[in-house]
SEVOZA-897148 format. One record per residue (C-alpha): residue number from 1; x, y, z. Coordinates in Angstrom, 1 decimal, m for minus. Each point is the difference from the previous one (the first is absolute). Layout:
BEGIN
SITE    k       x       y       z
SITE  NUM       X       Y       Z
...
This chain:
BEGIN
SITE    k       x       y       z
SITE    1  m124.1    73.8   m71.3
SITE    2     2.7     2.9    m0.8
SITE    3     2.8    m1.2    m2.4
SITE    4     2.5    m0.1     3.2
SITE    5    m2.4    m2.8     1.7
SITE    6     0.2    m1.6    m3.2
SITE    7     3.7     0.0     0.1
SITE    8     0.5    m0.7     3.4
SITE    9    m2.3    m3.2    m0.4
SITE   10     1.6    m1.6    m3.6
SITE   11     0.8    m3.1     1.7
SITE   12    m0.1    m3.6    m0.7
SITE   13    m1.8    m2.5     2.2
SITE   14     2.7    m0.7     1.5
SITE   15     0.7     3.8     1.2
SITE   16     2.5     0.6    m2.1
SITE   17     0.4     3.1    m1.3
SITE   18    m0.1     0.5    m3.8
SITE   19     1.8     2.9    m1.1
SITE   20     3.6    m0.6    m0.4
SITE   21     1.5    m2.3    m2.1
SITE   22     3.7    m1.0    m0.2
SITE   23     0.0    m1.4    m3.3
SITE   24     3.1    m2.1    m1.5
SITE   25    m0.6     0.9    m4.1
SITE   26     2.6    m2.3    m1.3
SITE   27     2.7    m2.3     1.8
SITE   28     2.9     1.2    m2.7
SITE   29     2.8     2.1     1.6
SITE   30     2.8     1.1    m1.7
SITE   31     2.7     0.0     2.6
SITE   32     1.4    m2.8     2.8
SITE   33     0.0     1.4     3.3
SITE   34     1.6    m2.9     1.8
SITE   35    m2.3     0.1     3.0
SITE   36    m3.2     0.7    m2.0
SITE   37    m3.0    m3.2    m0.5
SITE   38     1.3    m0.2    m2.7
SITE   39     4.2    m1.0     0.3
SITE   40    m1.5    m1.7     3.4
SITE   41    m2.3    m2.8    m1.6
SITE   42     0.6     0.0    m3.5
SITE   43    m1.8    m3.5    m0.1
SITE   44    m3.4     0.5    m1.4
SITE   45     0.2     3.2    m0.8
SITE   46    m1.8     1.2    m3.3
SITE   47    m0.1     3.2    m1.8
SITE   48    m3.7     0.6     0.2
SITE   49    m2.2     2.9    m1.3
SITE   50    m2.9     1.3     0.3
SITE   51    m2.3     1.3    m2.6
SITE   52    m1.9     2.6    m0.6
SITE   53    m3.5    m2.0    m0.1
SITE   54     0.9    m1.7     3.6
SITE   55    m0.5     3.0     1.0
SITE   56    m3.1     0.6    m1.8
SITE   57    m2.1    m3.2     1.1
SITE   58     1.5     0.2     3.2
SITE   59    m0.4     3.9     1.4
SITE   60    m4.1     0.6    m0.8
SITE   61    m2.6     1.9     2.0
SITE   62     1.6     1.4     3.3
SITE   63     3.2    m1.3    m0.1
SITE   64     0.7     2.0    m3.2
SITE   65    m1.7     3.1     1.3
SITE   66     0.1     0.5     3.6
SITE   67     4.0    m1.6     0.1
SITE   68     2.3     3.1     1.7
SITE   69     3.3    m1.5    m0.8
SITE   70     2.2    m1.9    m2.1
SITE   71     3.5    m0.8     0.8
SITE   72     1.6    m1.6    m2.6
SITE   73     3.0    m2.2     1.2
SITE   74     0.9    m3.3     0.6
SITE   75     1.6    m3.5     1.9
SITE   76     2.1    m0.7    m3.5
SITE   77    m0.6     2.4    m3.2
SITE   78     0.3     3.5    m0.4
SITE   79    m3.1     1.5    m1.0
SITE   80     1.7     2.7    m3.2
SITE   81     0.2    m3.6    m1.8
SITE   82    m3.3    m0.9    m0.2
SITE   83    m1.5    m0.1    m3.5
SITE   84    m3.3     1.7     0.6
SITE   85     1.3     2.7     2.8
SITE   86    m1.0     2.9    m1.2
SITE   87    m2.7    m1.1    m1.7
SITE   88    m1.2    m1.6     3.8
SITE   89     0.6     3.6     1.4
SITE   90    m1.7     1.7    m2.8
SITE   91    m3.7    m2.4    m0.2
SITE   92     0.4     0.3     4.3
SITE   93     0.1     3.8    m0.2
SITE   94    m2.4     0.2    m2.8
SITE   95    m2.8    m1.4     2.2
SITE   96     1.0     1.2     3.1
SITE   97     1.3     3.7     0.2
SITE   98     0.3    m0.7     3.6
SITE   99     3.0    m2.4     0.3
SITE  100     3.5     0.1     1.4
SITE  101     2.8    m1.7    m2.1
SITE  102     3.3    m1.5     1.5
SITE  103     2.6    m1.0    m1.6
SITE  104     3.4    m1.5     1.0
SITE  105     2.7    m0.7    m2.3
SITE  106     3.9    m0.1     0.1
SITE  107    m0.7     2.2    m3.4
SITE  108     1.9    m1.5    m2.2
SITE  109    m0.4    m0.7    m3.9
SITE  110    m2.4     2.2    m1.1
SITE  111    m0.1     2.5    m3.0
SITE  112    m1.0     3.3     0.2
SITE  113    m3.1    m0.4    m1.9
SITE  114    m1.2    m2.6     2.5
SITE  115     0.6     2.0     2.8
SITE  116    m1.5     3.0    m1.7
SITE  117    m3.0    m1.9    m0.3
SITE  118     0.1    m1.0     3.6
SITE  119     0.2     3.6     0.8
SITE  120    m3.3     0.4    m1.8
SITE  121    m2.2    m2.0     2.0
SITE  122     1.3     1.0     3.5
SITE  123    m1.6     2.4     2.4
SITE  124     0.7     2.1     3.1
SITE  125    m1.3    m2.4     1.7
SITE  126     2.8    m2.4    m1.0
SITE  127     3.1    m2.2     1.3
SITE  128     3.1    m1.0    m1.7
SITE  129     2.8    m1.5     1.6
SITE  130     3.7    m0.1    m1.6
SITE  131     1.4    m3.3     2.3
SITE  132     4.0     1.4    m0.4
SITE  133     2.7    m0.9     2.6
SITE  134     2.7     1.5    m1.5
SITE  135     0.8     3.0    m1.8
SITE  136     1.5    m1.0    m3.5
SITE  137     0.3    m3.1    m1.8
SITE  138     3.1    m1.6     2.3
SITE  139    m1.7     0.5     2.8
SITE  140    m3.5    m0.6    m0.7
SITE  141     1.3    m3.7    m2.7
SITE  142     1.4    m1.3     3.7
SITE  143    m3.7    m0.8     1.8
SITE  144    m2.4     1.3    m3.4
SITE  145     1.9    m2.5    m2.5
SITE  146    m0.6     0.3    m3.2
SITE  147    m1.3     3.6     0.3
SITE  148     0.3     2.4    m2.4
SITE  149     1.2     3.5     1.1
SITE  150    m0.5     1.6    m3.0
SITE  151    m3.4    m0.7    m0.4
SITE  152    m1.0     0.7     3.5
SITE  153     1.3     3.7    m0.8
SITE  154    m2.3     0.5    m2.5
SITE  155    m3.3    m1.5     1.5
SITE  156     1.0     2.1     2.9
SITE  157     0.5     3.3    m2.4
SITE  158    m2.9    m0.9    m2.1
SITE  159    m1.5     0.5     3.2
SITE  160     0.8     2.9     1.2
SITE  161    m2.5     2.1    m0.2
SITE  162    m2.5    m2.8     0.7
SITE  163    m3.4     0.4     1.8
SITE  164     0.5    m2.9     2.5
SITE  165     1.9    m0.4     2.6
SITE  166     3.8    m1.4    m0.3
SITE  167     1.7    m1.9     3.1
SITE  168     3.7    m1.0    m0.7
SITE  169    m0.2    m3.3     2.1
SITE  170     3.4    m1.3     1.6
SITE  171     0.6    m2.9     2.2
SITE  172     3.5     0.4     1.9
SITE  173     2.6    m2.4    m0.1
SITE  174     3.6     0.1     0.4
SITE  175     1.3     1.4    m3.0
SITE  176    m2.8     2.7    m0.4
SITE  177     0.1     1.3     3.8
SITE  178     2.3     2.5    m0.4
SITE  179    m1.5     1.5    m2.9
SITE  180    m3.3     0.7     1.4
SITE  181    m0.1     3.4     0.3
SITE  182     1.4     0.0    m4.0
SITE  183    m2.4    m2.1    m1.1
SITE  184    m2.8     2.4     1.9
SITE  185     1.5     2.8    m1.4
SITE  186     0.0    m1.3    m3.2
SITE  187    m3.8    m0.8     0.1
SITE  188    m0.9     3.8     0.7
SITE  189     2.4     1.3    m2.8
SITE  190    m1.9    m2.7    m2.4
SITE  191    m3.4     1.8     1.1
SITE  192    m0.9    m2.9     2.3
SITE  193    m2.8     0.9     2.6
SITE  194     1.1    m2.8     2.7
SITE  195     3.3    m1.9     0.9
SITE  196    m1.1    m3.3     1.5
SITE  197     2.5    m1.7     1.9
SITE  198    m0.9    m3.8     1.4
SITE  199     1.7    m1.9     3.0
SITE  200    m0.3    m3.7    m1.4
SITE  201     0.5    m3.5     2.4
SITE  202     1.3    m2.1    m2.8
SITE  203     3.3    m0.3     1.0
SITE  204     2.2    m2.7     1.9
SITE  205    m0.5     1.9     3.3
SITE  206    m3.5    m1.1    m0.2
SITE  207     0.1    m3.0    m2.6
SITE  208     2.9    m2.8    m0.2
SITE  209    m1.1    m1.3    m3.0
SITE  210     2.2     3.4    m1.0
SITE  211     3.7     0.0    m0.6
SITE  212     1.9     0.7     3.7
SITE  213     2.2     2.5    m1.5
SITE  214    m3.6     1.4    m2.1
SITE  215     1.8     2.5    m2.3
SITE  216    m3.7     2.1     0.0
SITE  217    m0.4     0.1     3.9
SITE  218     0.6     3.2     1.4
SITE  219     0.8     1.3     2.9
SITE  220    m2.5    m0.5     2.9
SITE  221    m1.8     3.9    m0.2
SITE  222    m0.8    m1.0    m3.6
SITE  223    m1.8    m3.5     1.0
SITE  224    m4.2     0.2     1.3
SITE  225    m0.5    m1.9     3.0
SITE  226    m3.0    m1.0    m0.8
SITE  227    m2.0    m1.0    m3.4
SITE  228     1.9     3.3    m2.0
SITE  229    m0.3     3.9     0.7
SITE  230    m0.4     2.1    m2.5
SITE  231     0.7     4.7     0.5
SITE  232    m0.7     1.9    m2.9
SITE  233     1.2     3.7    m0.5
SITE  234    m2.0     2.8    m1.7
SITE  235     2.5     1.2    m2.7
SITE  236    m3.1     2.6    m1.8
SITE  237    m3.1     1.3     0.7
SITE  238    m1.9    m2.0    m1.4
SITE  239    m2.4    m2.4     2.3
SITE  240    m1.3    m3.5    m0.6
SITE  241    m3.1    m0.9     1.7
SITE  242    m0.8    m4.3     0.3
SITE  243    m3.5    m0.5    m0.5
SITE  244    m0.8    m2.8     1.6
SITE  245     2.0     1.8     3.5
SITE  246    m3.1     1.4     1.5
SITE  247    m2.4    m3.0    m0.1
SITE  248     2.8    m2.8     1.2
SITE  249     0.9     2.8     3.0
SITE  250    m2.8     0.3     1.1
SITE  251    m1.0    m3.3    m0.2
SITE  252     3.3    m1.0     2.4
SITE  253    m1.1     2.4     2.1
SITE  254    m3.5    m1.4     0.4
SITE  255     1.4    m2.9     0.8
SITE  256     2.6     0.9     2.6
SITE  257    m2.3     1.8     1.3
SITE  258    m2.0    m3.3     1.0
SITE  259     2.4    m1.4     1.1
SITE  260    m0.9    m2.8    m2.8
SITE  261     3.8    m2.2    m1.5
SITE  262    m0.1    m0.1    m3.8
SITE  263     0.7    m3.2    m2.4
SITE  264     1.5     0.6    m1.7
SITE  265     2.0     2.8     1.4
SITE  266     0.5     1.5    m2.8
SITE  267    m3.7     1.1    m0.4
SITE  268    m0.2    m1.9    m3.4
SITE  269    m0.7     2.4    m3.2
SITE  270     2.4     3.0     1.7
SITE  271     3.0    m1.5    m1.6
SITE  272    m1.9    m0.5    m2.7
SITE  273    m1.8    m3.3    m1.2
SITE  274     2.7    m1.9    m2.7
SITE  275    m0.4    m1.2    m2.9
SITE  276     2.6    m2.0    m1.7
SITE  277     1.2    m0.5    m3.4
SITE  278    m1.8    m3.0    m0.3
SITE  279    m3.2     1.6     0.7
SITE  280    m0.2    m1.3     3.7
SITE  281    m0.8     1.7     2.6
SITE  282     1.5    m0.4     3.6
SITE  283    m1.1     2.4     2.6
SITE  284     3.3     1.7     0.1
SITE  285     3.7    m0.1    m1.4
SITE  286     1.4    m1.8     2.8
SITE  287    m2.1    m2.5    m1.1
SITE  288     0.6    m0.6    m3.3
SITE  289     3.5    m0.6     0.1
SITE  290     1.8    m2.6    m1.7
SITE  291     1.6    m1.5     3.0
SITE  292    m0.5    m3.6     1.5
SITE  293    m2.1     0.6     2.6
SITE  294    m2.2     2.0    m1.9
SITE  295    m0.5    m3.6    m1.8
SITE  296    m4.0    m1.0     0.4
SITE  297    m1.3     2.3     1.9
SITE  298    m2.8     1.1    m2.1
SITE  299    m0.2    m3.8    m1.8
SITE  300    m3.9     0.9     1.0
SITE  301    m1.0     2.8    m2.5
SITE  302    m0.9    m0.3    m3.1
SITE  303     2.2     3.2    m1.5
SITE  304    m1.6    m1.2    m4.0
SITE  305    m3.3     1.6     2.0
SITE  306    m0.9     3.3    m0.8
SITE  307     1.7     2.4     2.4
SITE  308    m3.4     1.2     1.9
SITE  309    m0.5    m3.7     0.5
SITE  310     3.2    m0.5     1.2
SITE  311     0.0     2.9     2.3
SITE  312    m3.3    m1.1     1.5
SITE  313     1.4    m3.7     0.7
SITE  314    m1.4    m1.3     3.7
SITE  315     3.7    m1.8     0.2
SITE  316     1.7     3.3     0.6
SITE  317    m1.1     0.2     3.2
SITE  318     0.7    m3.4     1.6
SITE  319     3.3     0.8    m1.1
SITE  320     0.5     3.2     1.8
SITE  321    m1.8    m1.5     3.1
SITE  322     3.0    m1.7     0.9
SITE  323     2.7     2.7    m0.9
SITE  324     3.0    m1.4     0.9
SITE  325    m0.1    m2.8    m3.5
SITE  326     0.6     2.7    m2.1
SITE  327     3.9     1.0     0.3
SITE  328     0.5     3.0    m1.5
SITE  329    m3.0     1.2     2.2
SITE  330     1.6    m1.2     3.3
SITE  331     3.2     1.1    m0.4
SITE  332     0.1     3.2    m1.9
SITE  333    m3.2     1.9     1.5
SITE  334    m0.2    m1.7     3.2
SITE  335    m1.8     2.3     2.6
SITE  336     3.4     0.9     1.6
SITE  337     1.2     1.6    m3.4
SITE  338    m3.4     1.6    m1.1
SITE  339    m1.0     3.6     0.2
SITE  340    m2.0     2.4    m1.8
SITE  341     3.6     0.9    m2.3
SITE  342     0.4    m3.0    m0.6
SITE  343    m3.2    m0.7    m1.7
SITE  344    m0.3     3.2    m1.5
SITE  345     3.1     0.6    m1.5
SITE  346     1.5    m1.4    m3.4
């Protein structure tokens, strides 16, 4: 059997492809973004940190050698504050030269030497997102509360000539909607390769739990109509190719041509099988959120077992036969909102 076939059949007993993992290496963050789960659900938040040894114990065999992509981004935490992040990245790359890293960060409070060590590990396969919604300390601090613009720019400057692909990732808010062109121009001047703009739904227009005169709510053209909308503008000649895109595109078209429904509609695994900072596996980061409606959904799974055993637990099939039981799935990834773009864009 050729390598290509091996990659296509690298799935567990439930048919979940095991080539992309979305990992929250820690639940720590220096910021207080008002619509982050850290602020919205402070109850029960504990600052956890996954050590290198956890990865060595759980990513064994083909889980280590055949993984194509690792996305480091958390529901609660920012990956750059994980104590062992650099060691974890170096260990994966040492044992799998083909693995691709995606790192999503606010970029604050790291030293030049830390960024230099990160740069020594990164390759042309990798992608780092700097989540920046402003253009200086004052503006970025409106949503990215407690950010440090000076240290963010230190990281950006240190990675100016990195082999990795760099994206300035902004969310549209009331305070920045008239400055989007300015931020895009800044991103180009700072040697970013792409400017990504996300339109969110988390405003009073869609959720009455937010203030009636929502200070963050932009004009309607900057509010998503579905789950969210992302557009990316290239800023350099450098390109980035998702290591998993070909497999998920092929799988999507195969299912579409056979007129089969997709349950779950996200095609579990394409966004990255999720591991939170406690080392608990969840089908995706949405189902891992600490909101009340996610409580006890997975109580019958023993998360203390080895990762391979957790993945093969027969209870997962039972759960997803009753798809509506998982609110995050039925609301965010319903068939009316699902598309190939939704399934394959990070």
